[in-house]
Residue frames relative to the residue before (quaternion, step in Angstrom):
aa qw qx qy qz dx dy dz
L 1.0000 0.0000 0.0000 0.0000 0.00 0.00 0.00
G 0.5418 -0.6642 0.3626 0.3658 3.52 1.42 -0.09
H 0.6258 -0.5918 0.3396 0.3779 3.56 -1.24 0.52
A 0.6030 0.5518 -0.4149 0.3998 3.62 1.03 -0.50
T 0.6574 0.5175 -0.3135 0.4491 3.52 1.02 -0.73
G 0.6157 0.5527 -0.3084 0.4695 3.43 1.18 -0.73
D 0.6175 0.5247 -0.3216 0.4899 3.62 1.06 -0.72
Q 0.6674 0.4948 -0.3048 0.4657 3.55 0.86 -1.05
V 0.6366 0.4910 -0.3691 0.4662 3.72 0.90 -0.66
I 0.6379 0.5226 -0.3593 0.4368 3.67 0.93 -0.68
V 0.6336 0.5472 -0.2867 0.4657 3.55 1.16 -0.74
L 0.6687 0.4565 -0.2940 0.5079 3.52 1.07 -0.88
V 0.5970 0.5440 -0.3598 0.4671 3.68 0.96 -0.57
A 0.6376 0.5373 -0.3028 0.4616 3.59 0.89 -0.94
E 0.6445 0.5101 -0.3111 0.4772 3.55 0.98 -1.03
R 0.6800 0.4897 -0.3118 0.4479 3.62 0.70 -0.99
L 0.6660 0.4899 -0.3001 0.4758 3.60 0.90 -0.81
K 0.6253 0.5510 -0.3278 0.4449 3.58 1.05 -0.70
S 0.6312 0.5786 -0.2772 0.4358 3.45 1.24 -0.80
S 0.6829 0.4715 -0.2858 0.4792 3.50 1.39 -0.29
L 0.5516 0.6473 -0.3914 0.3515 3.48 1.38 0.06
R 0.2707 -0.7377 0.5944 0.1710 3.48 -1.25 0.38
S 0.6770 -0.4656 0.3355 0.4608 3.57 -1.15 0.08
G 0.7442 0.3336 -0.2511 0.5214 3.64 -0.72 0.91
D 0.5540 0.5825 -0.3671 0.4679 3.68 1.35 -0.32
S 0.1807 -0.7613 0.6154 0.0954 3.61 -1.35 0.43
L 0.0521 -0.7686 0.6322 0.0821 3.61 -1.16 0.54
A 0.0887 0.7555 -0.6490 0.0143 3.53 -1.29 0.67
R 0.3557 -0.6868 0.5804 0.2549 3.48 -1.32 0.54
L 0.2945 -0.7982 0.5118 0.1189 3.46 -0.80 1.11
G 0.8047 -0.0464 0.0666 0.5881 3.50 1.02 -0.71
A 0.8610 -0.1778 0.1242 0.4600 3.49 -1.36 -0.45
D 0.8030 -0.0899 0.0650 0.5855 3.58 0.84 -1.06
E 0.5241 0.6006 -0.4136 0.4399 3.49 1.20 0.85
F 0.1068 -0.7929 0.5998 -0.0129 3.36 -0.97 1.07
A 0.1923 -0.7583 0.6082 0.1341 3.66 -1.10 0.54
M 0.0941 -0.7727 0.6269 0.0321 3.61 -1.01 0.89
M 0.1692 -0.7526 0.6264 0.1122 3.53 -0.84 0.90
L 0.1273 -0.7984 0.5851 0.0629 3.72 -0.47 1.12
D 0.2780 -0.7797 0.5402 0.1517 3.42 -0.98 0.88
D 0.8280 0.2448 -0.0806 0.4980 3.68 -1.12 0.39
V 0.5199 0.6022 -0.4606 0.3936 3.67 0.84 0.78
G 0.1489 0.8227 -0.5303 0.1404 3.61 0.83 0.87
D 0.6241 0.5470 -0.3168 0.4593 3.51 1.20 -0.57
P 0.4672 -0.6941 0.4603 0.2968 3.70 -0.57 0.79
G 0.7035 0.4663 -0.2897 0.4514 3.52 0.84 -0.79
L 0.6456 0.4690 -0.3464 0.4932 3.51 1.11 -0.54
L 0.5851 0.5175 -0.3839 0.4924 3.66 0.99 -0.55
N 0.6383 0.4806 -0.3760 0.4692 3.72 0.64 -0.79
T 0.6707 0.5336 -0.3366 0.3901 3.58 0.72 -0.84
R 0.6393 0.5293 -0.2780 0.4836 3.46 1.05 -1.03
L 0.6798 0.5134 -0.2942 0.4332 3.56 0.84 -0.82
E 0.6340 0.5232 -0.2913 0.4894 3.49 1.16 -0.91
R 0.6522 0.4801 -0.3555 0.4666 3.67 1.04 -0.70
V 0.6059 0.5303 -0.3887 0.4479 3.66 0.95 -0.64
L 0.6738 0.4915 -0.3004 0.4629 3.65 0.90 -0.86
A 0.6254 0.5594 -0.3281 0.4341 3.64 1.10 -0.67
S 0.5887 0.5901 -0.3456 0.4310 3.53 1.25 -0.76
F 0.6710 0.4886 -0.2953 0.4731 3.64 1.16 -0.24
Q 0.4545 0.7244 -0.4480 0.2607 3.54 1.19 -0.13
G 0.7508 0.4098 -0.2292 0.4645 3.50 0.93 -1.07
P 0.6347 -0.5449 0.3899 0.3850 3.63 -1.27 0.73
F 0.3295 -0.6560 0.6283 0.2576 3.58 -1.34 0.46
R 0.1841 -0.8055 0.5580 0.0765 3.54 -0.59 1.18
I 0.0416 0.7568 -0.6500 0.0549 3.70 -0.81 1.12
G 0.8486 -0.0589 0.0611 0.5222 3.50 -0.33 1.14
R 0.7992 -0.1933 0.1941 0.5350 3.54 -0.75 -1.11
H 0.6423 0.5691 -0.2718 0.4356 3.52 1.31 -0.40
S 0.1422 -0.7425 0.6532 0.0424 3.51 -1.18 0.91
L 0.0025 -0.8418 0.5381 -0.0426 3.61 -0.45 1.28
R 0.2560 -0.7616 0.5847 0.1121 3.54 -1.06 0.85
L 0.0543 -0.8143 0.5778 0.0020 3.59 -0.60 1.13
S 0.1853 -0.7233 0.6399 0.1815 3.51 -1.31 0.19
A 0.2706 -0.7605 0.5765 0.1271 3.44 -1.45 0.38
G 0.1348 -0.7346 0.6499 0.1408 3.52 -1.25 0.40
I 0.2019 -0.8058 0.5544 0.0507 3.48 -1.02 1.03
G 0.0478 -0.7663 0.6359 0.0781 3.57 -0.90 0.66
V 0.1288 -0.8327 0.5377 0.0303 3.49 -0.81 0.99
A 0.0831 -0.7692 0.6331 0.0260 3.39 -1.09 0.96
V 0.2349 -0.7646 0.5795 0.1560 3.64 -0.64 1.08
G 0.5420 -0.6452 0.4512 0.2939 3.51 -1.03 0.88
R 0.0378 -0.7934 0.6060 -0.0430 3.58 -1.01 0.80
D 0.6411 -0.5327 0.3882 0.3932 3.59 -1.15 0.44
G 0.8303 0.2404 -0.1567 0.4778 3.61 -0.90 0.92
A 0.5834 0.5612 -0.3825 0.4455 3.48 1.29 0.03
S 0.3022 -0.7541 0.5505 0.1923 3.57 -0.86 0.98
P 0.7109 -0.4202 0.3523 0.4403 3.58 -1.30 0.03
D 0.6440 0.5118 -0.2909 0.4886 3.51 0.96 -0.95
D 0.6197 0.5334 -0.3475 0.4591 3.71 0.97 -0.72
L 0.6868 0.5234 -0.2607 0.4318 3.57 0.94 -1.05
L 0.6620 0.5144 -0.2641 0.4769 3.46 1.08 -0.95
R 0.6397 0.5167 -0.2999 0.4836 3.51 1.09 -0.75
D 0.6988 0.4789 -0.2829 0.4499 3.57 0.90 -0.86
A 0.6317 0.5189 -0.3193 0.4793 3.44 1.22 -0.79
D 0.6169 0.5190 -0.3446 0.4809 3.70 1.10 -0.64
T 0.6283 0.5227 -0.3600 0.4499 3.60 0.97 -0.68
A 0.6732 0.5371 -0.2488 0.4431 3.48 1.11 -1.04
V 0.6584 0.5018 -0.3208 0.4603 3.67 1.09 -0.68
S 0.5635 0.5643 -0.3851 0.4645 3.58 1.17 -0.53
T 0.6564 0.5080 -0.3153 0.4600 3.58 0.92 -0.83
A 0.6116 0.5418 -0.3300 0.4729 3.59 0.98 -1.08
M 0.7200 0.4691 -0.2854 0.4245 3.69 0.67 -0.99
Q 0.6002 0.5362 -0.3431 0.4842 3.56 1.07 -0.57
A 0.6736 0.4973 -0.3084 0.4516 3.58 0.97 -0.60
G 0.7050 -0.4391 0.2855 0.4783 3.54 1.12 -0.28
P 0.6400 -0.5017 0.3590 0.4579 3.67 -1.19 0.10
N 0.8407 0.2314 -0.1458 0.4673 3.43 -1.46 0.32
R 0.5100 0.6114 -0.4743 0.3757 3.64 0.70 0.94
Y 0.1642 -0.7370 0.6305 0.1798 3.61 -1.25 0.19
H 0.1452 -0.7708 0.6164 0.0695 3.52 -1.38 0.51
I 0.2410 -0.7565 0.5861 0.1618 3.67 -0.70 0.89
F 0.4631 -0.7200 0.4581 0.2394 3.52 -0.75 1.21
E 0.1141 -0.7406 0.6593 0.0621 3.57 -1.22 0.76
P 0.5910 -0.5717 0.4097 0.3949 3.68 -1.03 0.62
A 0.6175 0.5377 -0.3747 0.4348 3.65 1.11 -0.72
L 0.5907 0.5553 -0.4085 0.4193 3.55 1.02 -0.62
H 0.6865 0.4830 -0.3241 0.4364 3.65 0.64 -0.91
A 0.5490 0.5889 -0.3531 0.4765 3.67 1.35 -0.49
R 0.7159 0.4697 -0.2654 0.4433 3.43 0.86 -1.00
V 0.6483 0.4829 -0.3440 0.4777 3.54 1.03 -0.72
V 0.6368 0.4974 -0.3848 0.4461 3.67 0.83 -0.61
E 0.6251 0.5160 -0.3474 0.4714 3.65 0.93 -0.82
R 0.6983 0.4690 -0.3410 0.4198 3.61 0.78 -0.87
L 0.5635 0.5611 -0.3856 0.4680 3.60 1.05 -0.69
A 0.7264 0.4469 -0.2820 0.4395 3.62 0.71 -0.97
L 0.5873 0.5076 -0.3603 0.5173 3.64 1.19 -0.43
Q 0.6467 0.5412 -0.3477 0.4099 3.66 0.83 -0.85
A 0.6399 0.5514 -0.2914 0.4489 3.51 1.23 -0.83
A 0.6148 0.5493 -0.3495 0.4451 3.55 1.24 -0.33
V 0.5992 0.6180 -0.3597 0.3601 3.48 1.08 -0.69
P 0.6764 0.4372 -0.3587 0.4719 3.79 0.70 -0.77
D 0.5549 0.5941 -0.3550 0.4617 3.60 1.12 -0.77
A 0.7156 0.4549 -0.2550 0.4648 3.60 0.70 -1.15
L 0.6332 0.4671 -0.3775 0.4883 3.78 1.00 -0.39
D 0.6358 0.5190 -0.3375 0.4609 3.57 0.88 -0.91
N 0.8235 0.3085 -0.1754 0.4426 3.56 0.80 -0.66
D 0.5812 -0.6642 0.3511 0.3127 3.48 1.20 0.76
R 0.4013 0.7434 -0.4592 0.2748 3.68 1.12 0.51
F 0.6325 0.4794 -0.3545 0.4944 3.63 1.14 -0.08
T 0.0208 -0.7488 0.6593 0.0648 3.63 -1.41 0.22
V 0.3234 -0.7304 0.5765 0.1717 3.52 -1.21 0.54
Q 0.1052 -0.7444 0.6587 0.0319 3.50 -0.97 0.97
L 0.3339 -0.7153 0.5777 0.2077 3.53 -1.32 0.46
Q 0.1428 -0.7913 0.5910 0.0644 3.52 -0.91 1.01
P 0.4071 -0.7375 0.4761 0.2526 3.65 -0.73 1.00
I 0.2708 -0.6700 0.6613 0.2013 3.42 -1.31 0.61
V 0.0640 -0.8692 0.4887 -0.0397 3.61 -0.57 1.08
G 0.5969 -0.5463 0.4539 0.3730 3.57 -1.25 0.21
L 0.4346 -0.7279 0.4537 0.2747 3.56 -0.62 0.88
V 0.6738 0.4764 -0.2723 0.4948 3.56 1.22 -0.54
D 0.8278 0.2442 -0.0757 0.4994 3.56 0.58 -1.21
G 0.4192 -0.7403 0.4577 0.2584 3.60 1.18 -0.07
Y 0.3872 0.7114 -0.4719 0.3483 3.65 1.27 0.34
P 0.3506 -0.7539 0.5091 0.2226 3.59 -0.79 0.94
I 0.1558 -0.7796 0.5953 0.1166 3.62 -0.92 0.85
A 0.8468 0.0702 -0.0086 0.5272 3.68 0.89 -0.47
L 0.2491 -0.7443 0.5837 0.2079 3.72 -1.10 0.23
R 0.1721 -0.7716 0.6093 0.0606 3.59 -1.02 0.90
P 0.4083 -0.7009 0.5267 0.2542 3.66 -0.86 0.96
R 0.0815 -0.7642 0.6393 0.0254 3.50 -1.10 0.86
L 0.2770 -0.7495 0.5666 0.2013 3.60 -0.79 0.90
R 0.0147 -0.8068 0.5898 -0.0336 3.45 -1.12 0.94
W 0.5420 -0.5772 0.4720 0.3877 3.56 -1.13 0.41
R 0.4043 -0.6921 0.5055 0.3195 3.71 -0.93 0.67
D 0.7568 0.1085 -0.1132 0.6345 3.69 1.15 -0.40
P 0.2308 -0.8103 0.5162 0.1539 3.68 0.10 1.17
A 0.5726 0.6482 -0.3511 0.3586 3.58 1.05 -0.61
T 0.7502 0.3052 -0.1209 0.5739 3.60 1.09 -0.89
A 0.4184 0.7130 -0.4914 0.2740 3.58 1.14 0.17
P 0.5221 -0.6685 0.4250 0.3161 3.69 -1.08 0.60
F 0.7649 0.0325 0.0018 0.6434 3.59 1.23 -0.29
P 0.5615 -0.5804 0.4382 0.3946 3.66 -1.26 0.41
I 0.6031 -0.5954 0.3987 0.3505 3.54 -1.07 0.78
E 0.5747 0.5982 -0.3662 0.4216 3.62 1.18 -0.66
R 0.6773 0.4554 -0.3177 0.4826 3.77 1.07 -0.43
L 0.4508 0.7314 -0.4640 0.2158 3.56 1.12 -0.13
R 0.6032 0.5370 -0.3618 0.4657 3.69 0.91 -0.69
E 0.6788 0.4740 -0.2902 0.4799 3.62 0.78 -0.84
V 0.6557 0.5461 -0.3049 0.4228 3.64 0.93 -0.71
V 0.8007 0.3253 -0.1370 0.4840 3.40 0.93 -1.07
H 0.3638 0.7561 -0.4862 0.2441 3.58 1.29 -0.14
D 0.8586 0.0230 -0.0594 0.5087 3.61 -0.93 1.02
A 0.4784 0.6368 -0.4563 0.3967 3.71 1.15 0.41
D 0.5919 -0.5496 0.4301 0.4032 3.63 -1.13 0.53
V 0.7185 0.5099 -0.3044 0.3621 3.51 0.81 -0.97
A 0.4008 0.6907 -0.4879 0.3525 3.59 1.46 -0.10
F 0.6960 0.4944 -0.3244 0.4074 3.69 0.58 -1.14
R 0.6422 0.5399 -0.3229 0.4380 3.56 0.96 -0.97
L 0.6985 0.4769 -0.2928 0.4461 3.51 0.90 -0.92
G 0.5969 0.5442 -0.3368 0.4839 3.54 1.08 -0.78
E 0.6481 0.5107 -0.3325 0.4566 3.61 0.78 -0.72
W 0.6725 0.4811 -0.3107 0.4687 3.51 0.90 -0.84
V 0.6504 0.5377 -0.3270 0.4254 3.54 0.91 -0.77
L 0.6628 0.5111 -0.2855 0.4668 3.54 1.14 -0.92
A 0.6265 0.5005 -0.3250 0.5013 3.58 1.00 -0.85
T 0.6902 0.4745 -0.3038 0.4540 3.68 0.72 -0.90
A 0.6330 0.5161 -0.3184 0.4812 3.70 0.92 -0.75
Q 0.6405 0.5026 -0.3465 0.4660 3.61 0.98 -0.70
R 0.6358 0.5263 -0.3289 0.4589 3.57 0.99 -0.87
E 0.7008 0.4861 -0.2837 0.4383 3.54 0.84 -0.90
Y 0.6190 0.5235 -0.3266 0.4859 3.55 1.13 -0.72
T 0.6049 0.5448 -0.3346 0.4747 3.61 1.00 -0.83
N 0.6906 0.4823 -0.2767 0.4626 3.54 0.83 -1.00
L 0.6131 0.5292 -0.3605 0.4627 3.68 1.08 -0.79
M 0.6706 0.5026 -0.3353 0.4305 3.62 0.82 -0.84
R 0.5908 0.5994 -0.3587 0.4036 3.54 1.05 -0.75
Y 0.7918 0.3709 -0.1243 0.4691 3.44 0.96 -1.21
Q 0.7857 0.1631 -0.0704 0.5925 3.57 1.37 -0.44
P 0.1882 -0.8394 0.4993 0.1031 3.54 0.49 1.27
A 0.6305 0.5622 -0.3696 0.3870 3.70 1.04 -0.71
A 0.6232 0.5652 -0.3518 0.4104 3.49 1.23 -0.42
G 0.4455 0.6904 -0.4419 0.3599 3.60 1.28 0.18
A 0.5728 0.5633 -0.3730 0.4641 3.55 1.23 0.07
L 0.5980 0.5478 -0.3672 0.4554 3.51 1.26 -0.19
S 0.4125 -0.6763 0.5532 0.2578 3.54 -1.22 0.63
L 0.2916 -0.7275 0.5853 0.2077 3.47 -1.35 0.47
L 0.1834 -0.8347 0.5102 0.0969 3.47 -0.53 1.14
I 0.1643 -0.8338 0.5249 -0.0472 3.41 -0.51 1.37
P 0.1636 -0.8126 0.5391 0.1493 3.66 -0.44 0.94
L 0.1503 -0.7737 0.6145 0.0342 3.52 -1.09 0.88
D 0.2618 -0.7545 0.5825 0.1514 3.53 -1.02 0.95
A 0.7482 -0.4190 0.2661 0.4402 3.45 -1.37 -0.01
R 0.6081 0.5444 -0.3706 0.4432 3.77 1.06 -0.49
H 0.6694 0.4583 -0.3421 0.4741 3.52 0.92 -0.70
L 0.6247 0.5183 -0.3692 0.4525 3.64 0.99 -0.54
Q 0.7082 0.4668 -0.2678 0.4570 3.52 0.98 -0.66
Q 0.5842 0.6293 -0.3815 0.3424 3.58 1.16 -0.24
A 0.4870 -0.6601 0.4826 0.3069 3.53 -0.80 0.83
G 0.8314 0.2492 -0.2083 0.4509 3.58 -1.19 0.87
L 0.2788 0.7896 -0.5164 0.1791 3.53 1.23 0.41
V 0.7072 0.4839 -0.3058 0.4149 3.50 0.76 -1.03
A 0.6222 0.5270 -0.3541 0.4580 3.60 1.05 -0.69
R 0.6378 0.5158 -0.3441 0.4569 3.62 1.10 -0.72
V 0.6446 0.5461 -0.3228 0.4268 3.52 1.00 -0.83
S 0.6171 0.5213 -0.3173 0.4968 3.56 1.16 -1.02
A 0.6855 0.4821 -0.3477 0.4206 3.67 0.74 -0.76
L 0.5594 0.5785 -0.3566 0.4746 3.58 1.26 -0.75
L 0.6814 0.5038 -0.3256 0.4194 3.64 0.69 -0.99
D 0.6369 0.5362 -0.2930 0.4702 3.51 1.08 -1.06
Q 0.6845 0.5054 -0.2772 0.4464 3.61 0.97 -0.91
L 0.6794 0.4268 -0.2548 0.5398 3.61 1.11 -0.70
G 0.2935 -0.7446 0.5391 0.2624 3.60 0.99 -0.57
M 0.3416 0.7669 -0.4100 0.3565 3.42 1.35 0.88
P 0.4311 -0.6667 0.5320 0.2944 3.63 -0.75 0.66
A 0.5134 -0.6489 0.4069 0.3869 3.70 -0.69 0.84
V 0.6484 0.5556 -0.3648 0.3712 3.62 0.91 -0.69
N 0.6281 0.5394 -0.3196 0.4608 3.56 1.37 -0.24
L 0.6589 0.4612 -0.3405 0.4871 3.56 1.26 0.06
M 0.1465 -0.7935 0.5898 0.0313 3.46 -0.80 0.99
V 0.1501 -0.7783 0.6044 0.0800 3.65 -0.71 1.03
A 0.1390 -0.7958 0.5876 0.0459 3.54 -0.72 1.13
V 0.0346 -0.7630 0.6435 -0.0509 3.64 -0.96 1.12
S 0.3491 -0.7264 0.5588 0.1956 3.45 -1.23 0.61
E 0.5791 -0.5409 0.4210 0.4414 3.60 -0.97 0.29
E 0.6162 0.5089 -0.3973 0.4510 3.62 0.94 -0.57
A 0.6576 0.4515 -0.3826 0.4662 3.68 0.96 -0.43
L 0.5649 0.5734 -0.4020 0.4365 3.61 0.98 -0.27
G 0.2540 -0.8500 0.4431 0.1293 3.55 1.13 -0.51
G 0.7346 -0.4352 0.2739 0.4426 3.58 -1.24 -0.09
D 0.7182 0.3224 -0.2415 0.5674 3.52 1.21 -0.57
S 0.0792 -0.8472 0.5230 0.0490 3.51 0.26 1.26
E 0.5740 0.5673 -0.4162 0.4189 3.60 1.02 -0.30
L 0.6684 0.4920 -0.3357 0.4455 3.58 1.02 -0.67
A 0.6404 0.5211 -0.2996 0.4782 3.52 1.18 -0.60
L 0.7103 0.4783 -0.2801 0.4339 3.53 0.96 -0.86
R 0.4856 0.6921 -0.4075 0.3451 3.54 1.25 -0.26
P 0.6973 0.4232 -0.2662 0.5136 3.62 0.88 -1.08
L 0.5469 0.6182 -0.3674 0.4287 3.64 1.17 -0.58
R 0.6681 0.5083 -0.2582 0.4782 3.46 0.86 -1.23
Q 0.6318 0.5321 -0.3386 0.4506 3.67 1.04 -0.80
L 0.6750 0.4989 -0.2936 0.4574 3.52 0.97 -1.03
R 0.6146 0.5238 -0.3330 0.4868 3.52 1.00 -0.66
G 0.6598 0.5687 -0.2995 0.3894 3.52 1.09 -0.68
I 0.6830 0.4410 -0.2419 0.5297 3.43 1.49 -0.49
G 0.6852 -0.5070 0.2766 0.4438 3.52 1.26 0.19
V 0.4845 0.6720 -0.4211 0.3693 3.65 1.23 -0.30
R 0.2967 -0.7430 0.5617 0.2109 3.58 -1.03 0.75
L 0.3502 -0.7731 0.5210 0.0907 3.44 -1.24 0.71
A 0.0729 -0.7895 0.6087 0.0272 3.60 -0.88 0.76
L 0.3054 -0.7003 0.6216 0.1731 3.54 -1.11 0.93
A 0.1831 -0.8434 0.5005 0.0685 3.59 -0.33 1.19
R 0.8143 0.2965 -0.1654 0.4707 3.54 -1.13 0.30
F 0.2570 0.7951 -0.5082 0.2085 3.56 1.24 0.58
G 0.7266 0.3473 -0.2563 0.5346 3.59 -0.89 0.90
S 0.5560 0.5800 -0.4386 0.4026 3.69 1.08 0.11
R 0.7551 -0.3795 0.2620 0.4660 3.59 -1.21 0.05
A 0.7007 0.4807 -0.2788 0.4475 3.64 1.00 -0.67
S 0.5542 0.6974 -0.3837 0.2436 3.46 1.08 -0.49
S 0.0305 0.7278 -0.6845 0.0298 3.59 -1.30 0.63
L 0.5623 -0.5521 0.5030 0.3549 3.53 -1.52 -0.26
A 0.4084 0.7339 -0.4981 0.2156 3.67 1.14 -0.20
A 0.7446 0.4433 -0.2743 0.4169 3.59 0.70 -0.95
L 0.6387 0.5375 -0.3183 0.4493 3.60 1.24 -0.07
H 0.4505 0.7212 -0.4474 0.2769 3.66 1.14 0.17
E 0.7394 0.2004 -0.1921 0.6134 3.59 1.30 -0.14
P 0.5541 -0.6735 0.4014 0.2798 3.54 -1.14 0.88
L 0.1217 0.8275 -0.5252 0.1569 3.43 0.29 1.43
F 0.7554 0.4217 -0.1711 0.4715 3.53 0.88 -1.19
D 0.3229 -0.7445 0.5694 0.1311 3.45 -1.07 1.04
A 0.7951 0.1027 -0.0636 0.5943 3.60 1.28 -0.37
L 0.2426 -0.6974 0.6594 0.1414 3.58 -1.35 0.58
I 0.1996 -0.7923 0.5749 0.0437 3.48 -0.48 1.35
L 0.2940 -0.7950 0.5065 0.1583 3.60 -0.09 1.24
S 0.5416 -0.6313 0.4586 0.3128 3.55 -1.02 1.04
R 0.6254 -0.5398 0.4144 0.3818 3.49 -1.35 0.49
G 0.6186 0.5630 -0.3462 0.4249 3.59 1.10 -0.81
L 0.6275 0.5081 -0.3867 0.4455 3.69 0.79 -0.48
S 0.6773 0.4707 -0.3176 0.4679 3.61 0.89 -0.88
Q 0.6781 0.5157 -0.2811 0.4419 3.54 0.87 -0.85
G 0.6103 0.5661 -0.3369 0.4399 3.53 1.26 -0.72
L 0.5265 0.6721 -0.3794 0.3566 3.52 1.19 -0.33
Q 0.6175 0.5743 -0.2928 0.4508 3.51 1.45 -0.56
V 0.7646 0.4360 -0.1516 0.4499 3.49 0.97 -0.93
G 0.5214 -0.6560 0.4169 0.3521 3.66 1.24 0.44
G 0.5555 0.5854 -0.4829 0.3399 3.65 -1.27 -0.51
R 0.7957 -0.3752 0.2361 0.4127 3.45 -1.06 -0.70
G 0.2558 0.8268 -0.4659 0.1841 3.50 1.38 0.31
H 0.6524 0.5146 -0.2784 0.4817 3.51 0.96 -1.25
T 0.7166 0.4383 -0.3217 0.4370 3.65 0.61 -0.92
L 0.5909 0.5977 -0.3485 0.4149 3.59 1.07 -0.49
V 0.6407 0.5496 -0.2156 0.4908 3.25 0.93 -1.32
R 0.7062 0.4763 -0.2663 0.4511 3.60 0.68 -1.17
G 0.6323 0.5330 -0.3164 0.4647 3.63 1.12 -0.79
V 0.6725 0.4770 -0.2961 0.4822 3.63 0.94 -1.08
V 0.6204 0.4951 -0.3531 0.4953 3.78 0.92 -0.57
A 0.6104 0.5199 -0.3441 0.4886 3.68 0.83 -0.79
L 0.6969 0.5022 -0.2954 0.4182 3.53 0.77 -1.05
A 0.6028 0.5505 -0.3102 0.4873 3.55 1.06 -0.97
E 0.6925 0.4814 -0.3079 0.4403 3.56 0.74 -1.06
A 0.6347 0.5307 -0.3196 0.4618 3.67 0.99 -0.84
L 0.7351 0.4164 -0.2551 0.4703 3.50 0.96 -0.56
G 0.5004 -0.6804 0.4126 0.3411 3.46 1.33 -0.04
A 0.5472 0.5712 -0.4234 0.4416 3.60 1.22 0.62
R 0.5775 -0.5421 0.5039 0.3445 3.34 -1.52 0.19
A 0.2434 -0.6950 0.6406 0.2175 3.66 -1.17 0.43
I 0.0015 0.7659 -0.6429 0.0032 3.72 -0.61 0.96
A 0.3016 -0.7492 0.5807 0.1022 3.51 -0.93 1.19
T 0.1804 -0.7488 0.6291 0.1052 3.53 -1.09 0.69
G 0.7160 0.4269 -0.2675 0.4833 3.64 -1.06 0.45
V 0.4646 0.6925 -0.4736 0.2833 3.53 1.04 0.28
D 0.0877 0.8919 -0.4196 0.1439 3.42 0.59 1.40
T 0.7222 0.2548 -0.1915 0.6139 3.53 1.39 0.03
P 0.6181 -0.5350 0.4432 0.3678 3.54 -1.32 0.48
E 0.6276 0.5393 -0.3650 0.4267 3.69 0.92 -0.56
I 0.6758 0.4501 -0.3135 0.4925 3.53 0.93 -0.91
R 0.6066 0.5279 -0.3805 0.4567 3.78 0.92 -0.56
D 0.6638 0.4847 -0.3186 0.4721 3.60 0.84 -0.95
A 0.6790 0.4785 -0.3460 0.4361 3.64 0.79 -0.98
L 0.6158 0.5662 -0.3569 0.4157 3.61 0.91 -0.82
S 0.6231 0.5605 -0.2952 0.4587 3.47 0.95 -1.25
E 0.7011 0.4785 -0.2925 0.4404 3.64 0.62 -1.17
L 0.6890 0.4435 -0.2977 0.4899 3.71 1.13 -0.63
G 0.6652 -0.5657 0.3252 0.3629 3.67 1.06 0.28
C 0.4864 0.6172 -0.4580 0.4155 3.65 1.30 0.15
L 0.2799 -0.7929 0.5280 0.1188 3.54 -0.74 1.13
Y 0.8043 0.2960 -0.0887 0.5075 3.63 0.88 -0.69
G 0.1390 0.8096 -0.5693 0.0332 3.56 -1.13 0.55
I 0.1412 -0.7413 0.6297 0.1846 3.53 -1.28 -0.05
G 0.3402 0.7289 -0.5348 0.2587 3.49 -1.07 1.01
T 0.6659 -0.5309 0.3083 0.4239 3.59 -1.01 0.38
A 0.6430 0.5091 -0.3795 0.4282 3.71 1.06 -0.37
L 0.6469 0.4925 -0.2716 0.5150 3.58 1.31 -0.16
A 0.7201 -0.2927 0.2123 0.5922 3.51 0.86 -1.08
Q 0.4352 -0.6831 0.5335 0.2435 3.50 -1.16 0.78
P 0.5606 -0.4957 0.5053 0.4297 3.57 -1.24 0.12
M 0.0433 -0.8235 0.5652 -0.0229 3.54 -0.79 0.89
A 0.4506 -0.6334 0.5618 0.2831 3.46 -1.35 0.65
L 0.6865 -0.5497 0.2484 0.4060 3.57 -1.09 0.67
E 0.6420 0.5363 -0.3504 0.4214 3.63 1.07 -0.61
H 0.6644 0.4509 -0.2753 0.5287 3.61 1.16 -0.38
L 0.6437 0.5456 -0.3262 0.4262 3.59 1.08 -0.80
L 0.6365 0.5933 -0.3271 0.3684 3.54 0.98 -0.94
P 0.7032 0.4401 -0.2635 0.4923 3.57 0.82 -0.94
W 0.5684 0.5822 -0.3506 0.4638 3.69 1.18 -0.71
L 0.6944 0.4731 -0.2436 0.4843 3.57 0.90 -1.08
G 0.7039 0.5144 -0.2684 0.4097 3.35 0.80 -1.04
G 0.6476 0.4685 -0.3355 0.4985 3.66 1.13 -0.44
R 0.7029 0.4612 -0.2859 0.4599 3.60 0.84 -0.63
L 0.6282 0.5170 -0.3379 0.4731 3.63 1.14 -0.63
S 0.6761 0.4846 -0.3089 0.4611 3.52 1.09 -0.82
E 0.6469 0.5522 -0.3319 0.4079 3.51 1.05 -0.91
S 0.6527 0.5052 -0.3138 0.4694 3.65 1.09 -0.72
G 0.3492 -0.7110 0.5468 0.2711 3.60 0.92 -0.52
R 0.5668 0.6063 -0.4315 0.3535 3.62 0.89 0.25
């Protein structure tokens, strides 16, 4: 809409924030779209929460600029004054808190706690260990089979990142997603995983040609979807592997589709156009909706780990899984469960009509030397 419109939006935002002020409060603009408010006499937690809710409520109505009507959201980070804290300390703490608020979704606020700063400092230290691990070959990629819950027959392989020597690792591999979330190193790490998985898949085909019927499930995040030339790179990968496009399945989560799902769906349509299959991952997680299913793009719905694990605690878990499986069937897509880590979860999913899954109760992630005999036995047993 242009810089002039952007400037008008900033003015309107400032006016709405100003309307939330009382005598003794202050408002300042810190940067492009960042404001700071200093609220006076809000020592009572209930009063503070009321004031914050009022600020968020000021963003509910549209911002009208000429012929345009815009809807905006806000994230608020709160730092409460304390003895010995400088203005810089409070701004730093509020900035830390606003990151947490925005991760939780639009129109949220988060009140800073000292433990939050400690977690941020720890996370930054752990993030710094990731590039060092890449440079020093401390990671490895194993392939984990996706199998039928009834017959145990493998249908696909999913790359799993592992420490080469877990005993000397700076943190457990289970924390990796948390550590690199939204960090610049996440893209580099993802690229390395993809390249290594491709190499492992090529080696697998060399020693076990019958495994050529298996799909390779490759996860892509938002940065991959936004990268120019994605489809050309995937086409080159297929040529390099000698793999039919139908044997490659690209998995994206709704979080990766982001706010502008149309922009993210465009490269997915192009991938589908060259024959690549698509999977909507982490379906049933907090970010899930049906928005991405309005057109027939996805060949599989990958159920979130939480849905599978929820089968162990009763409640509505069984109803939710049954509903997602029925939705996948109605869309002509496979339902693939994750987190199938116990025989009880496996059996419950099977009874609810879910035919495929991935988890330690079905097959562990394996290095190539262990995967080859595992696949050889099952492919020969099936007679396929």
